[in-house]
DODO-780425 format. One record per residue (C-alpha): residue number from 1; x, y, z. Coordinates in steps of 0.05 Angstrom, whole numbers. Layout:
BEGIN
<num = NUM	X = X	Y = Y	Z = Z>
...
END
This chain:
BEGIN
<num = 1	X = 866	Y = 391	Z = 1247>
<num = 2	X = 873	Y = 393	Z = 1175>
<num = 3	X = 808	Y = 374	Z = 1140>
<num = 4	X = 816	Y = 337	Z = 1073>
<num = 5	X = 756	Y = 346	Z = 1026>
<num = 6	X = 748	Y = 287	Z = 976>
<num = 7	X = 710	Y = 306	Z = 921>
<num = 8	X = 658	Y = 257	Z = 891>
<num = 9	X = 646	Y = 298	Z = 828>
<num = 10	X = 688	Y = 255	Z = 783>
<num = 11	X = 660	Y = 193	Z = 808>
<num = 12	X = 587	Y = 225	Z = 798>
<num = 13	X = 603	Y = 244	Z = 732>
<num = 14	X = 627	Y = 178	Z = 711>
<num = 15	X = 559	Y = 147	Z = 741>
<num = 16	X = 519	Y = 200	Z = 707>
<num = 17	X = 554	Y = 189	Z = 640>
<num = 18	X = 547	Y = 116	Z = 647>
<num = 19	X = 469	Y = 125	Z = 658>
<num = 20	X = 464	Y = 176	Z = 603>
<num = 21	X = 496	Y = 129	Z = 556>
<num = 22	X = 451	Y = 71	Z = 575>
<num = 23	X = 391	Y = 115	Z = 567>
<num = 24	X = 415	Y = 139	Z = 501>
<num = 25	X = 426	Y = 70	Z = 472>
<num = 26	X = 361	Y = 47	Z = 497>
<num = 27	X = 327	Y = 109	Z = 463>
<num = 28	X = 367	Y = 99	Z = 399>
<num = 29	X = 314	Y = 55	Z = 363>
<num = 30	X = 261	Y = 102	Z = 385>
<num = 31	X = 301	Y = 165	Z = 358>
<num = 32	X = 320	Y = 126	Z = 295>
<num = 33	X = 251	Y = 108	Z = 280>
<num = 34	X = 220	Y = 181	Z = 295>
<num = 35	X = 275	Y = 209	Z = 252>
<num = 36	X = 258	Y = 157	Z = 195>
<num = 37	X = 187	Y = 165	Z = 202>
<num = 38	X = 173	Y = 235	Z = 173>
<num = 39	X = 206	Y = 239	Z = 108>
<num = 40	X = 210	Y = 163	Z = 86>
<num = 41	X = 158	Y = 136	Z = 37>
<num = 42	X = 156	Y = 65	Z = 17>
<num = 43	X = 106	Y = 51	Z = -41>
<num = 44	X = 77	Y = -14	Z = -68>
<num = 45	X = 56	Y = -16	Z = -141>
<num = 46	X = 35	Y = -70	Z = -190>
<num = 47	X = 34	Y = -82	Z = -263>
<num = 48	X = 0	Y = -38	Z = -314>
<num = 49	X = -12	Y = 31	Z = -338>
<num = 50	X = -66	Y = 42	Z = -283>
<num = 51	X = -3	Y = 57	Z = -240>
<num = 52	X = 16	Y = 112	Z = -289>
<num = 53	X = 7	Y = 171	Z = -235>
<num = 54	X = 65	Y = 138	Z = -191>
<num = 55	X = 107	Y = 129	Z = -254>
<num = 56	X = 99	Y = 202	Z = -267>
<num = 57	X = 112	Y = 222	Z = -193>
<num = 58	X = 173	Y = 178	Z = -192>
<num = 59	X = 199	Y = 201	Z = -261>
<num = 60	X = 193	Y = 278	Z = -248>
<num = 61	X = 205	Y = 268	Z = -174>
<num = 62	X = 140	Y = 301	Z = -155>
<num = 63	X = 137	Y = 274	Z = -84>
<num = 64	X = 208	Y = 302	Z = -62>
<num = 65	X = 184	Y = 371	Z = -96>
<num = 66	X = 125	Y = 373	Z = -58>
<num = 67	X = 162	Y = 355	Z = 7>
<num = 68	X = 211	Y = 407	Z = -2>
<num = 69	X = 153	Y = 456	Z = -3>
<num = 70	X = 125	Y = 428	Z = 64>
<num = 71	X = 200	Y = 432	Z = 92>
<num = 72	X = 215	Y = 360	Z = 91>
<num = 73	X = 266	Y = 317	Z = 51>
<num = 74	X = 229	Y = 253	Z = 28>
<num = 75	X = 269	Y = 189	Z = 10>
<num = 76	X = 218	Y = 154	Z = -35>
<num = 77	X = 224	Y = 78	Z = -49>
<num = 78	X = 181	Y = 39	Z = -99>
<num = 79	X = 170	Y = -36	Z = -94>
<num = 80	X = 134	Y = -80	Z = -148>
<num = 81	X = 88	Y = -133	Z = -122>
<num = 82	X = 33	Y = -175	Z = -157>
<num = 83	X = -38	Y = -186	Z = -130>
<num = 84	X = -80	Y = -150	Z = -75>
<num = 85	X = -60	Y = -207	Z = -22>
<num = 86	X = 11	Y = -193	Z = -29>
<num = 87	X = 2	Y = -119	Z = -26>
<num = 88	X = -42	Y = -125	Z = 37>
<num = 89	X = 9	Y = -170	Z = 72>
<num = 90	X = 65	Y = -122	Z = 57>
<num = 91	X = 25	Y = -62	Z = 92>
<num = 92	X = 5	Y = -101	Z = 153>
<num = 93	X = 75	Y = -126	Z = 163>
<num = 94	X = 105	Y = -58	Z = 161>
<num = 95	X = 143	Y = -68	Z = 96>
<num = 96	X = 111	Y = -14	Z = 61>
<num = 97	X = 78	Y = 56	Z = 76>
<num = 98	X = 31	Y = 61	Z = 19>
<num = 99	X = -5	Y = 5	Z = -18>
<num = 100	X = -26	Y = 7	Z = -90>
<num = 101	X = -80	Y = -45	Z = -111>
<num = 102	X = -150	Y = -55	Z = -129>
<num = 103	X = -214	Y = -21	Z = -89>
<num = 104	X = -232	Y = -94	Z = -73>
<num = 105	X = -167	Y = -111	Z = -30>
<num = 106	X = -177	Y = -39	Z = 2>
<num = 107	X = -246	Y = -60	Z = 25>
<num = 108	X = -219	Y = -124	Z = 51>
<num = 109	X = -166	Y = -95	Z = 92>
<num = 110	X = -207	Y = -32	Z = 115>
<num = 111	X = -255	Y = -85	Z = 145>
<num = 112	X = -206	Y = -130	Z = 172>
<num = 113	X = -163	Y = -72	Z = 207>
<num = 114	X = -222	Y = -32	Z = 239>
<num = 115	X = -206	Y = -16	Z = 312>
<num = 116	X = -134	Y = -37	Z = 300>
<num = 117	X = -90	Y = -7	Z = 241>
<num = 118	X = -151	Y = 31	Z = 216>
<num = 119	X = -128	Y = 25	Z = 139>
<num = 120	X = -163	Y = 70	Z = 96>
<num = 121	X = -155	Y = 97	Z = 26>
<num = 122	X = -110	Y = 151	Z = 7>
<num = 123	X = -132	Y = 169	Z = -65>
<num = 124	X = -152	Y = 140	Z = -129>
<num = 125	X = -107	Y = 127	Z = -187>
<num = 126	X = -156	Y = 145	Z = -238>
<num = 127	X = -218	Y = 114	Z = -273>
<num = 128	X = -201	Y = 59	Z = -320>
<num = 129	X = -249	Y = 6	Z = -351>
<num = 130	X = -225	Y = -62	Z = -339>
<num = 131	X = -245	Y = -115	Z = -387>
<num = 132	X = -260	Y = -187	Z = -384>
<num = 133	X = -230	Y = -215	Z = -447>
<num = 134	X = -239	Y = -282	Z = -475>
<num = 135	X = -204	Y = -316	Z = -534>
<num = 136	X = -260	Y = -369	Z = -545>
<num = 137	X = -312	Y = -344	Z = -593>
<num = 138	X = -366	Y = -387	Z = -560>
<num = 139	X = -362	Y = -343	Z = -496>
<num = 140	X = -404	Y = -279	Z = -507>
<num = 141	X = -428	Y = -268	Z = -434>
<num = 142	X = -408	Y = -296	Z = -369>
<num = 143	X = -466	Y = -349	Z = -375>
<num = 144	X = -427	Y = -381	Z = -427>
<num = 145	X = -368	Y = -407	Z = -387>
<num = 146	X = -369	Y = -478	Z = -368>
<num = 147	X = -329	Y = -520	Z = -318>
<num = 148	X = -277	Y = -531	Z = -368>
<num = 149	X = -260	Y = -458	Z = -372>
<num = 150	X = -209	Y = -417	Z = -332>
<num = 151	X = -209	Y = -346	Z = -319>
<num = 152	X = -148	Y = -311	Z = -295>
<num = 153	X = -148	Y = -256	Z = -248>
<num = 154	X = -85	Y = -224	Z = -208>
<num = 155	X = -111	Y = -259	Z = -140>
<num = 156	X = -168	Y = -305	Z = -132>
<num = 157	X = -222	Y = -280	Z = -82>
<num = 158	X = -185	Y = -218	Z = -64>
<num = 159	X = -167	Y = -177	Z = -127>
<num = 160	X = -218	Y = -123	Z = -154>
<num = 161	X = -223	Y = -166	Z = -218>
<num = 162	X = -244	Y = -227	Z = -175>
<num = 163	X = -298	Y = -181	Z = -138>
<num = 164	X = -321	Y = -150	Z = -203>
<num = 165	X = -334	Y = -222	Z = -228>
<num = 166	X = -373	Y = -240	Z = -166>
<num = 167	X = -413	Y = -176	Z = -173>
<num = 168	X = -429	Y = -193	Z = -244>
<num = 169	X = -449	Y = -264	Z = -222>
<num = 170	X = -494	Y = -236	Z = -171>
<num = 171	X = -527	Y = -190	Z = -223>
<num = 172	X = -541	Y = -247	Z = -266>
<num = 173	X = -557	Y = -305	Z = -221>
<num = 174	X = -578	Y = -272	Z = -158>
<num = 175	X = -548	Y = -272	Z = -87>
<num = 176	X = -539	Y = -351	Z = -89>
<num = 177	X = -501	Y = -349	Z = -155>
<num = 178	X = -445	Y = -295	Z = -129>
<num = 179	X = -393	Y = -348	Z = -124>
<num = 180	X = -414	Y = -392	Z = -184>
<num = 181	X = -353	Y = -372	Z = -226>
<num = 182	X = -303	Y = -375	Z = -168>
<num = 183	X = -281	Y = -445	Z = -184>
<num = 184	X = -261	Y = -424	Z = -255>
<num = 185	X = -213	Y = -369	Z = -229>
<num = 186	X = -136	Y = -376	Z = -231>
<num = 187	X = -84	Y = -332	Z = -200>
<num = 188	X = -40	Y = -305	Z = -255>
<num = 189	X = 3	Y = -239	Z = -259>
<num = 190	X = -27	Y = -195	Z = -318>
<num = 191	X = 35	Y = -205	Z = -362>
<num = 192	X = 30	Y = -282	Z = -358>
<num = 193	X = -46	Y = -279	Z = -368>
<num = 194	X = -40	Y = -236	Z = -429>
<num = 195	X = 9	Y = -279	Z = -459>
<num = 196	X = -36	Y = -340	Z = -450>
<num = 197	X = -96	Y = -302	Z = -481>
<num = 198	X = -54	Y = -278	Z = -538>
<num = 199	X = -19	Y = -345	Z = -551>
<num = 200	X = -82	Y = -389	Z = -542>
<num = 201	X = -81	Y = -462	Z = -537>
<num = 202	X = -76	Y = -465	Z = -458>
<num = 203	X = -127	Y = -478	Z = -405>
<num = 204	X = -139	Y = -398	Z = -398>
<num = 205	X = -198	Y = -383	Z = -440>
<num = 206	X = -211	Y = -312	Z = -407>
<num = 207	X = -173	Y = -258	Z = -366>
<num = 208	X = -206	Y = -204	Z = -326>
<num = 209	X = -150	Y = -155	Z = -343>
<num = 210	X = -125	Y = -83	Z = -337>
<num = 211	X = -94	Y = -35	Z = -385>
<num = 212	X = -47	Y = -40	Z = -426>
<num = 213	X = -52	Y = -117	Z = -422>
<num = 214	X = -127	Y = -116	Z = -447>
<num = 215	X = -113	Y = -74	Z = -504>
<num = 216	X = -53	Y = -116	Z = -523>
<num = 217	X = -98	Y = -175	Z = -525>
<num = 218	X = -149	Y = -145	Z = -567>
<num = 219	X = -97	Y = -123	Z = -614>
<num = 220	X = -54	Y = -183	Z = -623>
<num = 221	X = -107	Y = -240	Z = -621>
<num = 222	X = -164	Y = -231	Z = -673>
<num = 223	X = -206	Y = -281	Z = -632>
<num = 224	X = -197	Y = -239	Z = -566>
<num = 225	X = -263	Y = -201	Z = -546>
<num = 226	X = -292	Y = -161	Z = -491>
<num = 227	X = -345	Y = -204	Z = -452>
<num = 228	X = -360	Y = -150	Z = -402>
<num = 229	X = -325	Y = -92	Z = -367>
<num = 230	X = -319	Y = -62	Z = -298>
<num = 231	X = -363	Y = 0	Z = -323>
<num = 232	X = -416	Y = -42	Z = -348>
<num = 233	X = -418	Y = -82	Z = -277>
<num = 234	X = -413	Y = -20	Z = -233>
<num = 235	X = -459	Y = 24	Z = -276>
<num = 236	X = -411	Y = 72	Z = -302>
<num = 237	X = -339	Y = 98	Z = -295>
<num = 238	X = -307	Y = 76	Z = -231>
<num = 239	X = -239	Y = 77	Z = -193>
<num = 240	X = -217	Y = 5	Z = -194>
<num = 241	X = -143	Y = 19	Z = -169>
<num = 242	X = -134	Y = 60	Z = -106>
<num = 243	X = -78	Y = 74	Z = -54>
<num = 244	X = -83	Y = 65	Z = 17>
<num = 245	X = -44	Y = 66	Z = 85>
<num = 246	X = -53	Y = 55	Z = 159>
<num = 247	X = -77	Y = 110	Z = 207>
<num = 248	X = -13	Y = 110	Z = 244>
<num = 249	X = 25	Y = 128	Z = 180>
<num = 250	X = -20	Y = 184	Z = 167>
<num = 251	X = -19	Y = 210	Z = 238>
<num = 252	X = 56	Y = 208	Z = 247>
<num = 253	X = 78	Y = 232	Z = 179>
<num = 254	X = 30	Y = 292	Z = 164>
<num = 255	X = 76	Y = 329	Z = 121>
<num = 256	X = 99	Y = 267	Z = 78>
<num = 257	X = 26	Y = 245	Z = 72>
<num = 258	X = 2	Y = 313	Z = 46>
<num = 259	X = 63	Y = 317	Z = -1>
<num = 260	X = 45	Y = 249	Z = -30>
<num = 261	X = -26	Y = 268	Z = -43>
<num = 262	X = -4	Y = 335	Z = -75>
<num = 263	X = 43	Y = 298	Z = -119>
<num = 264	X = -7	Y = 251	Z = -143>
<num = 265	X = -54	Y = 310	Z = -158>
<num = 266	X = 2	Y = 342	Z = -199>
<num = 267	X = 16	Y = 278	Z = -235>
<num = 268	X = -59	Y = 273	Z = -258>
<num = 269	X = -61	Y = 343	Z = -282>
<num = 270	X = 8	Y = 329	Z = -319>
<num = 271	X = -19	Y = 266	Z = -350>
<num = 272	X = -82	Y = 296	Z = -376>
<num = 273	X = -49	Y = 357	Z = -405>
<num = 274	X = 14	Y = 319	Z = -434>
<num = 275	X = -8	Y = 248	Z = -454>
<num = 276	X = 50	Y = 243	Z = -502>
<num = 277	X = 102	Y = 254	Z = -451>
<num = 278	X = 65	Y = 211	Z = -401>
<num = 279	X = 66	Y = 154	Z = -451>
<num = 280	X = 143	Y = 162	Z = -456>
<num = 281	X = 149	Y = 161	Z = -381>
<num = 282	X = 110	Y = 98	Z = -374>
<num = 283	X = 151	Y = 62	Z = -428>
<num = 284	X = 216	Y = 85	Z = -401>
<num = 285	X = 200	Y = 69	Z = -327>
<num = 286	X = 172	Y = 1	Z = -343>
<num = 287	X = 222	Y = -20	Z = -392>
<num = 288	X = 163	Y = -37	Z = -436>
<num = 289	X = 161	Y = -58	Z = -509>
<num = 290	X = 87	Y = -43	Z = -519>
<num = 291	X = 72	Y = -3	Z = -580>
<num = 292	X = 71	Y = 73	Z = -563>
<num = 293	X = 10	Y = 85	Z = -603>
<num = 294	X = -25	Y = 31	Z = -562>
<num = 295	X = -6	Y = 71	Z = -498>
<num = 296	X = -31	Y = 134	Z = -527>
<num = 297	X = -98	Y = 104	Z = -550>
<num = 298	X = -107	Y = 84	Z = -475>
<num = 299	X = -88	Y = 153	Z = -450>
<num = 300	X = -133	Y = 192	Z = -495>
<num = 301	X = -190	Y = 145	Z = -489>
<num = 302	X = -251	Y = 186	Z = -464>
<num = 303	X = -269	Y = 131	Z = -419>
<num = 304	X = -206	Y = 141	Z = -378>
<num = 305	X = -198	Y = 197	Z = -327>
<num = 306	X = -144	Y = 216	Z = -286>
<num = 307	X = -167	Y = 239	Z = -219>
<num = 308	X = -144	Y = 227	Z = -149>
<num = 309	X = -212	Y = 232	Z = -122>
<num = 310	X = -246	Y = 161	Z = -118>
<num = 311	X = -310	Y = 152	Z = -163>
<num = 312	X = -363	Y = 102	Z = -158>
<num = 313	X = -332	Y = 57	Z = -110>
<num = 314	X = -386	Y = 55	Z = -53>
<num = 315	X = -431	Y = 2	Z = -91>
<num = 316	X = -377	Y = -49	Z = -95>
<num = 317	X = -361	Y = -45	Z = -19>
<num = 318	X = -434	Y = -50	Z = -2>
<num = 319	X = -440	Y = -114	Z = -47>
<num = 320	X = -381	Y = -145	Z = -13>
<num = 321	X = -412	Y = -138	Z = 52>
<num = 322	X = -483	Y = -166	Z = 27>
<num = 323	X = -441	Y = -225	Z = -3>
<num = 324	X = -405	Y = -240	Z = 64>
<num = 325	X = -335	Y = -220	Z = 39>
<num = 326	X = -329	Y = -163	Z = 90>
<num = 327	X = -367	Y = -153	Z = 157>
<num = 328	X = -379	Y = -82	Z = 161>
<num = 329	X = -419	Y = -45	Z = 103>
<num = 330	X = -392	Y = 22	Z = 86>
<num = 331	X = -444	Y = 76	Z = 88>
<num = 332	X = -403	Y = 132	Z = 52>
<num = 333	X = -339	Y = 144	Z = 24>
<num = 334	X = -309	Y = 177	Z = 88>
<num = 335	X = -314	Y = 108	Z = 122>
<num = 336	X = -260	Y = 77	Z = 81>
<num = 337	X = -223	Y = 138	Z = 55>
<num = 338	X = -181	Y = 190	Z = 98>
<num = 339	X = -206	Y = 262	Z = 96>
<num = 340	X = -167	Y = 307	Z = 48>
<num = 341	X = -187	Y = 369	Z = 7>
<num = 342	X = -157	Y = 337	Z = -57>
<num = 343	X = -204	Y = 277	Z = -59>
<num = 344	X = -267	Y = 313	Z = -31>
<num = 345	X = -333	Y = 296	Z = -70>
<num = 346	X = -310	Y = 226	Z = -78>
<num = 347	X = -361	Y = 172	Z = -89>
END
């Protein structure tokens, strides 16, 4: 009797092929996200020269250079937003990887995400004095504001300028007076607020600004003057603008993260050593018509320091907890900043 052996190998191979195909298709999103994670960097910045380190890093491709040293090709994307609230929303929805905003919004999102996304600071963008500018000669201190006045800030109740104003109010009127000037705050992007102060004849009688808008206001409106500054309120030089990210991004992208911080540190060294070139980069990257001499004046101001280590930020966070803005009181910088050798010694 002749036996006929029927091979099931082709059928088995077809079944296996289908199963493998199904598994591969199911895994594609995971494979794609894993492949895109390390080496992709989306950074949100806002308006002003306080973001100069990012401008320099972008212009000189420092992030890409540091990435190559670490063995990873980094695709860097920059997004322009306005206000800490918008930046925080973008970070929490996964639209960006690195957020650039005031230290006030950092404390807000750090407190809000504890035990979940665990957002913490990555680096400072340097120390700049932020000026509260008024174009009304009557207003010489925060005690001179009346219910008819309006104070422009990037985002009411969230931006670092708004927090500085609350801190100044608490220092003048005590804990019960912390929110005394809140009803006067109006949310306006810095360029619009600067135009209102320079032009005058609007409801905006003050602007808690940042460079270079505050310097423009002082230069272009003879009535514009400084009412107080962030340095006055916080008791010395302080890092008002910072960068922050989620714990997941830092954990899943160690090479990209380290390359980014190294690039920022490299940019800080560059700006300090080459203010003229840095001024040109700022003007070129932002398409700005600001007078170059004014930009150089800011960069060479002894009160301005380019460093990635945060300075004098803890005090504001503790005030925000006392005032009820956040629930958790920070005890040390390491509570709300990720550990990194380049930002060691921050305060």
